[in-house]
C-alpha positions, 0 to 999 in steps of 0.5 A: 181311754188306754185304747185311744190310738191316733196312729193311723190319722191324716193330718187332715183328720187330726185336724177335724178332731181338734176342731171337734173337741175345741167345741167341748172346751169350757173356759171358765172361773175355777170353782173348786179347791185344790188339794192334789195338783199334777204335772204332766210331761213327755219325753222322746226323741222326734225320730223315734216311735217311743214315747215316755209319759209321766204324771206326778201328784204333788200336795198343794199348796206345799207341792211335796210329791205323793206319787207318780205314774210312768207309762211307755208307748209306741207311736206312729203318728209323726212329729208335726208342730201343732199336733204333737198331742197326737203323740203325747195324748194317748201315752198320758192317758194310760199314765192317767188311767194308773193313777190310784188318785186323780188330781184336782187339777193338771198342768201339762208341759205344753199349751192350753188354748194358746194354740193356732186352733185353741187345741194345745195338749192341755186342752186336748187332754183336759177335755178327754180326761174331763179334768181342770188342766193348764198349759205351762210351756216353754215356747211360743206357739203362736201369738205376741206378748210385751215383755213382762217385768223383770221381777218374778211374779211379772206378767204380760198377756199373750195375744192371738187374733186380738183374743188373750189366750195366756200369759208371759209369766216370769218365774225367776227375776231376769229369766226368760218367761214361761206361757201359761194358758188355761186348757180345761175348766179354768180361765186365764186369770185362774191359771195364772194365779195357781201357777205363780203358787207353783213357783220354786228355785227354777225357771219351770214351775214345780209340777212340770219341772218334777214330771220333766225330772221323772220322765227323764229318768224313767227314759234312762232306765233310772225309774220303772213303769207303773204307779208309785207311791213316794215316801 
């Protein structure tokens, strides 16, 4: 998977890949324990060919960091909404391959099936890596929802084409919600249940918040590429 390369694809070809991968998604009730959860994030300038990818491992449910994996990769696939996985997944797979321990569940900064073709980055990555995955995004890509209650933990279904594809989840009192959707080997209720156990002091749940911070430190040169244990 380290050699995965989407650089020469056309949008038509990328759409075909999404449609093929969608057939392999398994949306189902969680039937496994979680000892290690991971957060994954990407940092790049939309006009740059350099992608910085990171995966942070955390104990669950304490959410204490265990290790992190960082990779920098050059990509040529264009920045196109709905197809960002084709820029991001190859670098994330590189970070995934470096992990000395694979997590029981991966939370990706992005969408799972809450995507026009049900193939957000959490679904795309989950199928390729065959890991249970959840998408936790800061913005809606498709669908609509009623505003959830103002209290932390309030939720409202995210509906697209008459199907519940995720949930708008209030992670802090009176703060804009995040958008949770299953990517692979999870269902909507299970994804939301796990994400509610990942809430901390901030709007963004801890796995993806820590991944975001770690990748930004990598991009600015404060952390080095490779696999690193914490402590």
